[in-house]
N, C-alpha and C positions, 0 to 999 in steps of 0.2 A: 559373406554375401558378395556376389559378383557385381561390380560397378557397371552401370549402364554406359556404353560408349557414346561419346558426344559426336554429333554430326554437324556439318556446316554445308555451305553451298560452294560448288565450283561451276560458275555460270548458273544454268538452271538445274544442274544435277545436284542431288544430295549425296555427300561423300563423308567418310569418317574424317573428323577434324585433323587427325594426325596425318592424313594423306594429302591434304590440300597444298601444303608447301611444296611437296614433290611434284604435284601436277602443275602448279604455277611455274615451277622451275623448268619443267619440260616445255612449256609454252615459250618462255623467254630464251631458253637454249636454242629453240627452233628459229626465232625471229631476230636474234641479236644482230646478225649480219646485214639485215635489211631494215633495221629499226628506224634509222633516221630518214631513209627514203620513204618508208611507209608513213611515218608521221607527217611528212610534207604532203604526200599524196592524199592521205585520209582527211586532213584538215584544210587542204588547199593552202598550206603555209600559215594558217591562222594560229596554230599552236605556238608560234614564235611570239605573237602579240600577247597571248594568254600568259606565257612565261615572263615576258617583259613587264606586264602589269604586276605579277606576283613579286618580281624582284624589286620593283619600285615601292611596293607596299611593305616590303621587308625592312626597309630603312637601315641597311647595313652600313656600318661606319668603320674607318680604319682601326686596326688592332683587335677587332672582335673575333670570337671563335664561333664558327658556323658549322652545323651538321646538316648535310644534305642526304636524306634517306631515299632509297629507291632511285639513286642518282642517274641510272641508265647511262647514256653517253655524255652526260655532264653539262647540259645546257645551262642549268642554274649555277652549278659549281664553277663553271668557266667565268661567269660574270662576277660571282661572289669573290673569287680569288683576286680579281682586279680591285674590288671595292675594299676588301680588308687590308690590302697592301702587305708589305713585307713583315710588318709587326703582328699581323693577324694569322689565322689558320682556318682553312676550309677542309672539313672531313668529308670526302666523297665516298659514299657507301652504297652497297646494294647487297641483297641476300643472294643474288644470282651471280655466280663466278663469271659466266660468259658475258653478261652485260657489264660487269665491273671491269673485266679485261678490255672490252671494247671502249669503254669510257676512259680508262687509264691511258690506253694508246692514243686516243684522241687528244687528251689533255697534254700529254708529253709532246705530241706533234705541234700543239699550239704554243709550246714553250713554257708551260707552267712548271715551276719547281720552287721548292723552299717553303711556300705557304699552302701547299696542297698535299694532303695525305689520302691514302686509299685503304679501305678495309671492307671485308665481307661481314655484314652486320645484319642481325635479325631485329627488326623494328620493335618486336614485342619484348625484347630483353636487351636494352642498350648497355654495352659494356663501358659506360662512361660514369665518372663520379657524379654524385649529387651536386646540383647548383654549379655546374661547370661550363655551360654553354650559353651564348647570347641569343642564338637563333637556331631553330630546327625547322627544316622544310621537308616536305614530301610531296612530290609532283607526280600525279597519275600512278601512285603506288599503293595508297591506303586501301583501295577496293580489293587488292590482292592479298591483304593481310588477313590471316585466319581470325584472330581475336583483336579486333580494332580497339576495343576498350583497353586492352593491355598495352598496345602500342601508344595510345594517347597518354596513359598513366606513366609509362616509361619516359616519354618525351617530357612530360611535366616535371618529373623527378630530376632529370638531367639539366633542366634549364636553370639559369641563375634567376634570382628575384629581379624583376624588371625585364626578363627575357620574354621572347614570344615564339609561338609556333605558327607556321603557315601550312595549310593543306590545299593544294591545287588539285582538283579532281573533277572528272565528269560528274554531272549532277542531273537534276530533273528540269526539263524545259518549263519555263513559266509562261510561255505564250502557247495557247492551245493549238492553233493551226500549225505551229512548228513541230508539235509532238508527233503527228502522223507522218510528216515528211521525214523527220529524224528516224522514226522506226523503219520506214521504208529504206532509207539509206543504210542504217545499221545492219539490218538483217538480210538485205539483198545485195547491196553494192559492196559493202566491206568484205564479206567472204569471197566474192568474185575477184576483188582487187588483191586480196591476200593470196588467192590461188595463182593469179597471173604474175604478181611481182615477187612474193615471198615463197611461192610454191607450197603454201600452208593455209588453206581456207579455214581449217578447224580452229587455229589459234585466233583468227580474227572473228570467228563466230563466238568464241569464248569472250573476246573483248566486248562485243555487243551485249552478251548475256550478263557479264560481270558488272557492266554499267547499270543495267536495270536492277540488279540485286543490291547495289550500293545504297546506303541511307540517303534520303533526300536532304535538302539544305537545312531545314529546321531540326531534323533528327540528328544530323551530324553536329550541329551547333549544340544541341542538348547533351550529346555524348562528350563534347569537349568541356562543357561546363561541369558535368559529372566528374570528369578527371581532375578538376580543380582550376581550369582556366577561367579567367575573368575578362570582362569587356570584350567578349567574343563578338565578332561581326562577320557578315557574309556579303560577298561581292559577286553578283551574278554576271557572267560574261556570255556573249552571244546567245542572249535569250534564256540563260540558265542551263545551256548545254554543258557549260563548265562553270564552276564556282570556286572562289578562293575563300576559305575560312581562316580567320586569324584569331588567336587568343593569347592573353598575357598571363604571366605568373608574377604575383605580387607578394 
């Protein structure tokens, strides 16, 4: 019997599940050089406040082992490396080689050495031992993962008892008037900005579409609980445009 091929979404398009990782890789290969500039422009710099909130919520202490998935150019890893100190370790990872290279160069330029390591990693199949990490974070990356439930289960497995996971991601506005304005900005302004600055309107059109296809706050919380996380909480930022999900392993 021929097995039925599994499909998933790439933005609003339905694609074969095996193709999504390559399509996402193409997006980030294209935008890696302008990633930081576009983040500042798209969010008017507010992404720095979102990330600062997530870092404070993480509660990182000296000596801990932290895994930062979809690390990009390393905004979270940069701060975590300071917090864990010389006795700790931060693993800065990304599935995309171009993004990881850009992040590695940035971290070396900032003088990080000794407690920061780099690896190309698939969030769905983490190559780390069971019960080995104190904290796992993924910022603006989970929506690009093909099988989110696999990634959450892999994160849970690799965490130590008492460890926690943080997911910082675009979500669903909880203020109705904001929703229409957000749609207008996402589908009309973002692609034009991408065309002018990054010379790539399609990648930023995908960004807007991928946000709409990502699970809402309560759905993602339920997915984390299904993976085994306990005491899960949700923190809406900027009216729910972004949310931080946190869960613990006991």
